[in-house]
C-alpha positions as CSV (number, residue, x, y, z in Angstrom):
1,M,142.9,130.3,137.8
2,N,141.7,128.9,140.8
3,A,139.1,125.9,141.6
4,Q,135.8,127.8,142.1
5,T,136.8,129.9,139.1
6,V,136.5,127.0,137.1
7,S,133.9,125.8,138.5
8,L,132.0,128.6,137.7
9,I,132.8,128.3,134.1
10,A,132.1,124.7,133.7
11,A,128.7,125.6,135.3
12,V,128.4,128.4,132.7
13,L,129.2,126.4,129.8
14,F,126.9,123.1,130.7
15,A,124.3,125.9,130.8
16,V,124.9,127.1,127.9
17,V,125.0,123.7,126.3
18,A,121.7,122.5,128.0
19,S,119.7,125.8,126.9
20,W,121.0,124.6,123.0
21,A,120.0,121.5,123.5
22,L,116.2,122.4,124.6
23,I,116.2,125.0,121.7
24,L,116.9,122.1,119.3
25,T,114.8,119.7,120.5
26,A,111.7,122.3,121.0
27,S,112.7,123.1,116.9
28,D,112.8,119.3,116.4
29,I,109.8,118.8,117.6
30,R,107.8,121.4,115.7
31,R,109.5,120.5,112.7
32,R,108.1,117.0,113.2
33,Q,104.9,117.9,113.7
34,W,104.6,120.2,111.1
35,L,105.8,117.3,108.8
36,R,102.9,114.8,110.1
37,L,100.4,117.7,109.3
38,K,101.8,118.2,105.7
39,L,101.8,114.5,105.3
40,A,98.9,113.7,106.9
41,E,97.0,116.5,104.5
42,G,98.9,115.4,101.5
43,R,97.3,111.7,101.7
44,Y,93.9,112.9,100.3
45,L,92.7,114.7,97.4
46,G,89.2,117.0,97.0
47,F,86.4,114.9,95.2
48,E,85.9,117.1,92.3
49,T,89.4,117.7,91.9
50,A,90.1,114.0,91.6
51,E,86.9,114.1,89.4
52,K,87.8,116.0,87.0
53,D,91.5,114.6,87.4
54,L,90.1,111.2,86.0
55,L,87.5,112.3,83.5
56,A,91.0,113.6,81.5
57,T,91.6,110.0,81.5
58,A,89.4,109.5,79.0
59,S,91.4,111.1,76.2
60,V,94.1,108.9,76.6
61,P,94.4,106.1,74.2
62,S,94.0,102.7,75.3
63,E,97.1,101.0,77.2
64,A,95.5,97.1,77.1
65,K,93.5,96.9,73.7
66,G,95.0,94.5,71.5
67,T,97.3,93.2,73.9
68,A,97.3,90.2,75.6
69,A,96.1,92.2,78.9
70,A,93.2,92.9,77.3
71,P,91.2,90.1,78.3
72,L,91.7,91.1,82.4
73,F,89.8,93.8,81.7
74,E,86.4,93.0,80.0
75,Y,83.3,92.9,81.6
76,N,79.4,92.3,80.6
77,E,78.8,95.0,78.6
78,A,75.3,94.2,78.6
79,F,75.2,96.0,82.1
80,R,76.3,99.8,82.9
81,L,79.6,99.8,85.5
82,R,79.7,101.7,88.8
83,I,83.1,103.0,89.8
84,V,83.2,102.7,93.7
85,I,85.7,104.7,96.1
86,P,86.1,105.1,100.1
87,R,85.3,108.8,100.8
88,H,87.0,110.2,103.5
89,E,84.9,112.9,105.4
90,K,87.3,112.9,108.3
91,A,90.8,113.9,106.3
92,P,92.4,116.2,108.2
93,G,90.8,119.8,107.8
94,A,87.9,118.2,105.7
95,T,84.4,119.6,105.7
96,A,83.2,117.7,102.5
97,R,84.4,114.7,100.8
98,F,88.0,113.6,100.4
99,L,89.7,110.5,98.4
100,A,93.0,109.2,99.6
101,I,95.1,109.7,96.8
102,E,96.7,106.3,96.8
103,D,93.1,105.2,95.7
104,I,93.0,107.4,93.0
105,Q,96.4,106.7,91.7
106,A,95.1,103.2,91.8
107,L,92.1,104.0,89.1
108,E,94.1,106.2,87.1
109,L,96.5,103.2,86.2
110,F,93.4,100.7,85.9
111,L,91.9,103.4,83.5
112,R,94.9,103.8,81.2
113,K,94.1,100.3,80.6
114,R,90.5,101.2,79.6
115,P,90.1,104.4,79.1
116,E,86.7,104.5,77.2
117,I,85.1,103.0,80.5
118,L,85.1,106.6,81.7
119,E,82.4,107.3,78.3
120,S,79.0,108.2,79.5
121,Q,77.3,105.4,78.3
122,H,79.6,103.0,79.9
123,V,79.4,104.0,83.5
124,S,77.0,104.9,85.5
125,E,78.2,106.9,88.3
126,L,82.0,107.7,88.5
127,L,82.9,107.7,91.9
128,A,80.2,106.2,93.8
129,D,80.1,106.4,97.8
130,P,80.2,102.5,99.1
131,K,78.7,104.0,102.5
132,S,75.1,104.5,100.0
133,M,75.1,100.9,98.7
134,H,72.1,100.3,97.2
135,A,69.9,97.8,94.5
136,D,70.7,99.2,91.5
137,Y,74.3,98.0,92.5
138,A,73.4,94.2,92.4
139,N,72.7,95.3,88.3
140,E,76.0,96.6,87.5
141,N,79.1,95.8,86.7
142,L,81.4,97.3,89.7
143,L,85.0,98.2,90.2
144,L,85.7,98.1,93.9
145,I,88.7,100.2,95.1
146,G,90.2,99.9,98.8
147,S,89.9,97.1,101.7
148,P,86.9,95.7,103.5
149,V,88.3,98.6,106.2
150,S,86.9,101.3,103.9
151,D,84.8,99.9,100.9
152,D,81.7,98.1,102.3
153,L,81.2,96.2,99.4
154,T,84.3,94.9,98.9
155,G,83.6,93.3,101.9
156,V,80.3,92.0,100.7
157,V,81.5,90.6,97.4
158,L,85.1,88.9,99.1
159,E,82.6,87.5,101.8
160,D,80.4,86.1,99.5
161,P,80.9,81.5,100.2
162,H,80.4,81.4,96.3
163,V,83.5,83.9,95.9
164,R,85.1,82.4,98.7
165,Q,84.8,78.9,97.5
166,K,86.4,80.1,93.8
167,L,89.0,81.9,94.4
168,D,89.6,81.4,98.0
169,C,90.9,85.3,98.9
170,W,89.8,87.6,101.0
171,F,90.4,90.0,104.1
172,D,90.0,89.1,107.5
173,V,88.1,91.7,109.0
174,R,85.6,92.2,111.8
175,R,83.5,95.0,113.5
176,E,84.3,97.2,116.7
177,E,82.7,100.1,118.0
178,A,84.5,102.2,116.2
179,G,83.4,100.6,112.7
180,R,85.2,98.1,110.5
181,V,88.4,97.1,110.9
182,P,91.3,94.8,110.2
183,S,92.1,91.5,112.7
184,K,95.9,91.7,113.6
185,S,97.9,89.9,115.3
186,P,99.7,90.2,118.7
187,G,102.2,92.7,117.2
188,G,99.4,94.7,115.2
189,R,99.5,93.3,111.6
190,A,96.5,93.5,109.5
191,L,95.5,89.7,108.2
192,V,94.9,88.3,104.5
193,Q,93.5,85.0,103.8
194,F,94.7,83.1,100.6
195,G,95.2,79.7,99.6
196,G,94.5,78.6,103.3
197,E,97.4,80.4,104.2
198,S,97.0,82.9,106.7
199,I,99.1,86.5,105.9
200,F,100.1,89.0,107.8
201,S,100.9,92.9,106.7
202,P,102.9,94.9,109.2
203,I,101.6,98.3,107.2
204,Y,99.8,99.2,110.3
205,E,102.8,98.7,112.3
206,L,104.8,100.2,110.1
207,E,102.3,103.1,109.9
208,E,102.5,103.6,113.5
209,R,106.2,103.9,113.5
210,F,106.9,106.5,111.1
211,Q,103.9,108.7,112.9
212,L,106.1,108.6,115.5
213,D,109.1,110.2,114.1
214,P,108.6,110.5,109.8
215,I,112.2,112.2,109.8
216,S,114.4,109.4,110.8
217,F,112.1,106.6,109.8
218,D,114.2,104.7,107.4
219,I,112.9,101.4,106.4
220,P,110.8,100.6,103.4
221,F,107.0,100.5,103.8
222,M,105.6,97.0,102.9
223,D,102.1,95.5,102.7
224,Y,100.2,93.1,100.4
225,G,97.4,93.8,98.1
226,I,94.9,91.9,96.0
227,I,93.5,92.0,92.3
228,L,90.5,90.1,92.0
229,K,88.0,89.8,89.0
230,V,84.7,87.6,89.8
231,R,80.9,87.6,88.5
232,S,79.0,89.2,90.6
233,P,77.7,87.5,93.7
234,L,75.1,90.5,94.5
235,E,71.7,89.6,92.6
236,P,71.3,85.9,93.4
237,M,68.9,85.8,90.1
238,H,71.3,86.1,87.6
239,D,72.3,83.4,85.5
240,E,76.2,82.9,86.2
241,K,77.2,83.2,83.1
242,D,75.5,86.1,82.2
243,A,76.2,88.2,85.5
244,P,77.9,91.7,85.6
245,T,81.6,91.6,86.5
246,V,83.1,92.8,89.7
247,F,86.9,94.0,90.0
248,I,88.2,94.3,92.7
249,L,91.8,96.4,93.5
250,A,92.3,96.5,97.4
251,G,95.1,96.4,100.0
252,V,95.4,96.2,103.8
253,G,96.7,99.5,103.2
254,A,96.5,102.2,101.0
255,L,99.7,101.4,100.1
256,G,98.7,97.4,99.0
257,T,95.6,98.9,96.9
258,L,98.5,101.3,94.9
259,G,100.4,98.4,94.9
260,A,98.0,96.2,93.4
261,A,97.1,98.5,90.8
262,V,100.8,98.9,89.4
263,Y,101.1,95.4,89.2
264,L,97.9,95.3,86.7
265,F,99.1,98.2,84.9
266,E,102.6,96.9,84.6
267,N,102.2,93.3,84.5
268,G,99.4,92.6,83.1
269,E,100.2,90.6,80.1
270,D,102.2,88.6,82.2
271,L,99.5,87.9,84.7
272,A,96.9,87.3,81.7
273,A,99.4,84.6,81.0
274,K,98.5,82.5,83.7
275,V,95.0,83.2,84.8
276,D,91.5,82.8,83.0
277,G,90.7,86.2,82.2
278,S,87.3,85.8,83.4
279,E,87.8,84.9,86.7
280,F,90.7,85.3,89.0
281,A,92.5,86.7,92.3
282,A,95.8,87.4,92.8
283,L,97.9,88.6,95.7
284,V,101.1,90.9,95.1
285,R,103.8,91.9,98.4
286,V,104.2,95.6,97.5
287,K,107.3,97.5,99.0
288,C,108.3,101.0,98.5
289,K,111.0,103.0,100.5
290,E,109.6,106.4,100.2
291,W,106.2,105.8,100.4
292,R,105.5,109.3,101.5
293,N,107.1,110.8,98.3
294,K,104.8,111.1,96.2
295,D,106.7,111.0,92.9
296,E,107.9,107.1,94.3
297,R,106.1,104.3,92.6
298,P,105.5,101.3,94.5
299,T,107.2,98.2,93.5
300,A,105.0,95.1,93.3
301,S,105.7,91.4,93.3
302,L,103.6,88.2,92.4
303,V,102.8,86.5,95.4
304,A,100.5,84.2,94.3
305,W,97.1,83.5,92.4
306,S,93.8,81.4,91.9
307,I,91.6,80.5,89.4
308,P,88.2,78.4,89.6
309,G,88.4,74.6,89.0
310,A,86.4,72.7,86.9
311,D,84.4,71.6,90.6
312,N,84.6,74.8,91.4
313,Q,87.2,74.9,93.8
314,A,89.5,77.3,93.9
315,I,93.3,75.7,92.2
316,V,96.1,78.3,93.9
317,T,99.3,78.2,92.5
318,W,102.2,80.1,95.1
319,N,105.0,82.3,92.8
320,E,107.0,82.5,95.7
321,K,107.5,81.0,98.7
322,V,104.4,81.2,101.3
323,P,105.2,84.5,103.3
324,R,105.4,83.3,106.9
325,N,104.1,85.8,109.6
326,E,107.8,86.2,111.8
327,P,108.4,89.5,113.8
328,V,109.0,92.7,111.0
329,R,112.5,93.6,112.2
330,T,112.5,97.3,111.4
331,S,115.0,100.1,113.1
332,V,114.3,103.3,113.4
333,R,117.5,105.9,114.4
334,R,117.3,108.3,117.3
335,G,116.7,105.7,119.5
336,F,113.1,104.2,118.8
337,G,115.0,100.8,119.1
338,I,114.5,97.2,117.4
339,T,111.7,94.9,117.3
């Protein structure tokens, strides 16, 4: 076999290998695009479906009644309760009202502790839209699902100076032309304030990396969430002791919102032993290896809690070491590198 023949065979083999690599690359790109689309679609639930599923919860026996956790779920029954949850009208393929599935899961966990909330004499509106704020909200108990990024009412409550003084807990958000967005560090992590500490969540950074390559992404998602209960600051004419109650389950991202509900559901009795059931805030760290696998429930651990002191100044207790805002080290296979 002469050198010319060898060169020809080598060239043919190279062409075959290169062509096969291109076919695999194109197929891989299409598969990743399809997966990203399916994952995006899977994050939302139709409004009517969500409402039907939640109403079915009313027939389930209360899991908090008669337990040490019961005070956490009590509210001023002189007022009716309104459940407020963000709508996502720009969900992929949506032409009507869609809800984030994590928000619905968070609400279901809360309602399993007090399913009687869904009885008509207790609830004034199921799944109210926070964009349609009106005066009635000031004279009702509120269960607010979602951070100020998506729920303006949550922001109104957390940004009230009396609530900040009593519980020292809020999300640092700012307004841009695109709407209400979380403040971010140079590394792209969103900010939550608790007990005088600024804590960054890596959830948006991790989301961006996941969207780049959902197949190869192989690191746990992590976020922070808050559980808060406070007398409503929305109507100054109410005597504080007679005011309606506001509950908030909120995360920097949707994972944090769900994680806050998971912690409250699984560890309500432990939390009740630490806080006054009437007014408190708790910060939880939320992790989930396969967040996009809807069968996996995230894990949540208590980072800190706060209660009002005798002078209405927040008393903050740290259950874990204060999280430091070090760069989040993540690795993704197939060349996306390490930060």
